C-alpha positions in Angstrom: -28.6 -58.9 -6.3 -27.8 -57.5 -9.4 -29.0 -54.2 -10.9 -32.2 -54.9 -12.3 -33.2 -56.7 -9.9 -32.4 -53.9 -7.0 -34.2 -51.7 -9.7 -37.2 -53.6 -10.1 -37.6 -53.9 -6.0 -37.7 -50.4 -5.5 -39.9 -49.7 -8.4 -42.1 -52.3 -7.1 -42.0 -50.1 -3.6 -43.4 -47.1 -5.3 -46.2 -48.8 -7.2 -47.1 -50.4 -4.3 -46.8 -47.2 -2.3 -49.3 -45.7 -5.3 -51.9 -48.8 -4.9 -51.8 -48.6 -1.0 -52.8 -44.6 -1.1 -55.7 -45.8 -3.7 -56.4 -48.6 -1.1 -56.4 -46.2 2.0 -58.4 -43.7 0.1 -61.5 -46.5 -0.8 -61.1 -48.1 2.5 -59.7 -45.3 5.1 -57.6 -48.3 6.7 -54.7 -45.9 7.0 -53.2 -47.8 10.3 -52.7 -51.3 9.0 -51.4 -50.1 5.8 -49.0 -48.0 7.0 -47.7 -50.5 9.8 -47.2 -53.0 7.0 -45.1 -50.4 4.9 -42.6 -49.8 8.0 -41.4 -53.2 7.2 -41.8 -52.9 3.4 -39.3 -49.7 4.2 -36.9 -50.9 6.8 -36.2 -54.0 3.7 -35.9 -51.8 1.1 -33.2 -48.9 2.8 -31.2 -52.0 3.6 -31.5 -52.9 -0.2 -30.4 -49.9 -1.1 -27.7 -49.5 1.1 -26.3 -53.2 -0.1 -26.8 -52.1 -3.6 -26.2 -48.6 -4.4 -23.5 -48.7 -6.6 -25.2 -50.6 -9.1 -28.0 -48.1 -9.4 -28.1 -45.3 -11.9 -27.3 -42.2 -10.5 -30.8 -40.5 -10.6 -32.6 -43.8 -9.6 -29.7 -43.7 -6.7 -30.7 -40.2 -5.6 -34.3 -40.8 -5.6 -34.0 -44.0 -4.0 -31.6 -42.4 -1.4 -34.3 -39.5 -0.7 -37.2 -41.6 -0.2 -35.7 -43.7 1.9 -34.7 -40.9 4.2 -38.2 -39.2 4.0 -39.7 -42.5 4.5 -38.0 -43.5 8.0 -38.6 -39.5 9.6 -42.5 -40.2 8.3 -42.1 -43.7 10.4 -40.9 -42.1 13.6 -43.4 -39.1 13.3 -46.7 -39.1 10.7 -46.6 -35.6 11.0 -43.3 -35.2 8.9 -44.9 -35.7 5.5 -46.8 -32.5 5.9 -44.0 -30.6 7.2 -41.6 -31.7 4.0 -44.7 -30.2 1.4 -44.8 -27.2 3.5 -40.9 -26.5 3.2 -41.2 -27.0 -0.6 -44.3 -25.0 -0.6 -42.1 -22.2 1.3 -39.3 -22.7 -0.6 -40.6 -22.5 -4.0 -43.4 -19.6 -3.2 -40.5 -17.2 -2.6 -38.6 -16.3 -6.0 -38.6 -19.6 -6.9 -37.6 -23.4 -5.9 -34.1 -22.5 -5.2 -33.2 -23.7 -1.3 -33.1 -20.2 0.1 -35.5 -21.0 2.9 -32.6 -23.5 4.2 -29.8 -21.1 4.9 -29.0 -20.3 7.9 -29.0 -16.8 9.5 -25.1 -15.1 9.8 -25.5 -13.1 13.2 -24.7 -9.3 12.0 -24.4 -10.2 8.1 -27.4 -11.9 7.0 -31.1 -12.5 7.5 -32.8 -15.5 5.2 -36.0 -17.0 5.0 -35.8 -19.4 8.1 -36.0 -17.0 10.4 -39.0 -14.9 9.0 -42.0 -14.5 10.9 -44.2 -17.1 8.3 -41.0 -19.3 8.8 -39.5 -19.5 12.5 -40.4 -21.5 14.7 -43.5 -23.1 12.0 -41.7 -24.5 9.2 -39.6 -27.9 10.0 -37.9 -30.7 8.7 -34.2 -29.2 7.9 -33.1 -32.1 9.6 -34.1 -34.3 7.3 -33.3 -32.6 4.1 -29.6 -32.7 5.8 -29.8 -36.4 6.2 -31.3 -36.8 2.6 -27.9 -35.0 1.6 -25.2 -37.2 3.4 -27.3 -40.0 1.9 -27.0 -38.9 -1.4 -22.8 -38.1 -0.5 -22.4 -41.9 1.0 -25.0 -43.9 -1.3 -24.5 -42.3 -4.7 -20.8 -41.1 -5.0 -19.9 -38.8 -8.0 -23.2 -37.2 -8.7 -24.1 -34.0 -7.5 -27.6 -32.7 -6.2 -28.9 -29.5 -5.1 -30.8 -29.2 -2.0 -33.7 -27.8 -4.2 -34.2 -30.6 -5.9 -34.0 -33.0 -2.3 -36.6 -30.3 -1.5 -39.1 -31.8 -4.5 -38.3 -35.1 -4.1 -38.9 -34.9 0.0 -42.7 -33.3 -0.6 -43.0 -36.2 -3.4 -41.9 -38.8 -1.5 -44.1 -37.7 1.2 -47.7 -37.3 -0.5 -46.9 -41.0 -2.0 -46.1 -42.2 1.7 -49.3 -40.3 3.5 -51.7 -41.8 0.8 -51.6 -39.4 -2.5 -50.1 -41.0 -6.0 -46.3 -40.5 -6.9 -45.4 -38.2 -9.6 -43.0 -37.2 -11.7 -39.6 -35.1 -10.2 -37.5 -34.0 -12.7 -33.7 -32.9 -11.5 -31.6 -29.9 -12.3 -32.6 -27.5 -10.3 -29.6 -25.1 -8.6 -29.4 -23.2 -5.1 -29.2 -19.6 -4.6 -26.6 -18.4 -3.0 -29.0 -16.1 -0.9 -32.2 -15.6 0.5 -35.3 -13.1 0.9 -36.5 -12.3 4.4 -39.1 -9.7 2.8 -40.4 -11.6 0.3 -41.0 -14.9 2.9 -43.6 -12.0 4.2 -44.9 -10.8 1.1 -44.9 -13.8 -0.9 -46.0 -16.6 1.3 -49.5 -16.9 1.5 -51.1 -16.4 5.1 -53.7 -17.7 7.2 -55.1 -14.7 7.0 -55.1 -13.9 3.6 -58.7 -13.4 1.8 -59.9 -14.9 -1.1 -58.6 -11.9 -3.6 -55.3 -12.0 -1.8 -54.8 -15.4 -2.3 -55.9 -15.3 -5.7 -53.4 -12.5 -6.6 -50.5 -14.2 -4.6 -50.8 -17.4 -6.6 -51.4 -15.5 -10.3 -48.2 -13.6 -9.3 -47.0 -16.9 -9.2 -48.3 -18.4 -12.8 -50.6 -20.2 -10.9 -54.5 -20.4 -11.9 -57.5 -20.8 -9.5 -57.9 -24.3 -9.8 -54.4 -25.0 -9.0 -54.6 -22.8 -6.1 -57.5 -24.6 -4.5 -55.5 -28.3 -5.7 -52.5 -26.7 -3.7 -54.4 -25.8 -0.8 -55.6 -29.5 -0.6 -52.2 -30.0 1.1 -53.8 -28.9 4.3 -55.6 -32.1 4.4 -52.8 -33.6 6.5 -51.5 -30.3 7.9 -51.5 -29.0 11.5 -51.1 -25.9 13.2 -49.7 -24.2 16.2 -52.9 -23.7 18.9 -51.1 -20.1 19.1 -52.1 -19.7 15.1 -55.4 -21.2 15.5 -56.7 -19.4 18.6 -55.8 -16.2 16.5 -59.2 -14.2 15.7 -57.7 -13.4 12.6 -56.9 -16.7 11.2 -59.2 -18.9 12.7 -63.3 -19.5 11.1 -65.3 -17.9 13.0 -67.9 -20.5 12.6 -65.3 -23.1 14.6 -63.5 -20.8 17.3 -66.1 -22.1 19.8 -65.1 -25.4 19.0 -61.3 -25.3 19.8 -61.7 -24.0 23.3 -58.8 -22.1 23.4 -56.6 -21.6 26.2 -53.3 -22.2 24.6 -50.3 -20.0 26.1 -50.1 -16.8 23.4 -46.4 -17.2 23.0 -44.1 -18.0 19.8 -42.7 -21.0 21.1 -46.1 -22.8 21.9 -46.1 -26.4 20.3 -50.0 -27.7 20.5 -51.4 -28.7 17.8 -54.3 -28.8 15.9 -55.2 -30.9 13.1 -56.6 -28.9 10.2 -58.2 -32.1 9.0 -60.5 -33.0 11.8 -61.0 -36.3 10.3 -58.7 -38.0 8.9 -55.2 -36.3 9.8 -52.3 -38.5 8.9 -53.6 -39.5 5.5 -53.5 -37.4 1.9 -57.4 -37.9 0.9 -60.3 -35.4 -0.2 -61.4 -34.9 3.5 -60.0 -31.1 3.7 -62.9 -30.4 0.4 -65.6 -32.0 2.7 -64.9 -30.0 5.8 -65.1 -27.0 3.7 -68.3 -27.9 2.6 -69.4 -28.0 5.9 -68.1 -24.8 6.7 -65.3 -26.5 9.1 -62.4 -25.3 7.7 -60.3 -24.2 10.5 -58.3 -21.6 8.9 -59.4 -18.7 7.8 -58.0 -18.2 4.2 -59.0 -21.9 3.7 -62.9 -21.4 4.6 -62.6 -18.2 2.3 -62.5 -20.9 -0.8 -65.8 -21.6 -0.7 -66.5 -17.8 -0.4 -66.4 -17.2 -4.8 -68.6 -19.2 -7.8 -65.4 -20.3 -9.6 -63.6 -21.5 -6.1 -66.1 -23.0 -4.9 -66.9 -25.4 -7.7 -63.3 -26.5 -7.4 -64.3 -27.8 -3.5 -67.2 -29.2 -4.7 -65.5 -31.0 -7.6 -62.5 -31.9 -5.1 -64.9 -32.9 -2.3 -67.1 -35.3 -5.0 -64.2 -36.8 -6.7 -61.2 -37.7 -4.3 -59.2 -38.6 -7.6 -59.6 -36.1 -9.1 -58.2 -34.1 -6.5 -55.3 -36.0 -6.4 -54.5 -35.4 -10.1 -54.9 -31.5 -10.0 -52.3 -32.0 -7.0 -49.7 -33.6 -8.3 -50.2 -31.1 -11.7 -50.3 -28.4 -9.9 -46.8 -29.6 -7.1 -45.1 -30.3 -10.7 -45.9 -27.1 -12.0 -44.8 -25.4 -8.5 -41.5 -27.5 -8.3 -40.7 -25.6 -11.8 -40.8 -22.1 -10.4 -37.5 -20.6 -11.6 -35.1 -18.5 -9.6 -35.2 -15.1 -9.5 -33.5 -13.3 -12.8 -30.2 -12.8 -11.9 -29.9 -15.1 -8.7 -26.2 -16.4 -8.1 -26.8 -20.2 -8.3 -24.5 -23.1 -7.5 -24.9 -27.0 -6.2 -24.7 -26.7 -2.4 -22.5 -29.1 -0.5 -24.3 -28.3 2.9 -28.3 -27.3 2.4 -27.7 -24.5 5.4 -24.7 -22.4 4.0 -23.2 -21.6 0.7 -20.4 -22.9 -0.5 -17.3 -20.7 0.2 -16.9 -17.8 2.9 -19.4 -15.3 2.0 -23.1 -15.0 1.5 -24.5 -13.0 -1.7 -26.1 -9.3 -0.8 -29.9 -9.4 -0.7 
């Protein structure tokens, strides 16, 4: 198969993916469409491996990451939500620099991965590693940062779960350090009130509208039982419905979907829940406590396509958040460690 045919085949897959998302949104036939797409992904992965040498470098990278993400979501639907969250937690701490991917070095370096907002909570690291390796195998001669892979994986997850694909530029670089303290202070928390959230997003140059749109990622999100059953984190109106009896320890893996209606599909149901005072997290439900943010909640509940459009725009803007001034940058060969033998000082 020639380059043009391969390019067209993969491009058509992305187009079909977008149309599938629109179709599901209208009809909510999630399972049927996703089963059909599973078959297509297997076929397209084979095409990619057989013809990767004929693809342009950038398109080869897009296709390599997309095939890994699709395989991961086929194995476990929840992984899409996890990859979006992984991207968010990276970019919101000192910009999109892949810092969250760095492993700790006992006695020398403690990074973002082991900080309380991320430890035993953020996941999907192995998917990023697999995507990095697939790029090396199929797209030789083109170095791509781990930060770029995070951005692509999040976009592909949105599309695979019913959203609409959006452009992602390449060119990010990876930091040679990470910010443990920054992950504690910069990331939004489930117990944050509205003013605190607005302040944290404003610090990143994000508007209230963009904040509410990005919160919509919770339409496919899950929270651990120990998080939901903490009185500081839960919407008081929903406490009686959860019947919390989970063990209160940090290793508990019992999950609660943040969207009770369609937890595996990227749609507007999250906002419908907020309008009924049925948001599960305290930080979600407080979005209705201010006339400005509540207007956005109602707009997205009334118009799902408006939500998808604004979400994509906010994700694109967030993906352009730069690393901290003066940060030492590189393109990591392995996403979990810096090149060479040393970690830059915090």
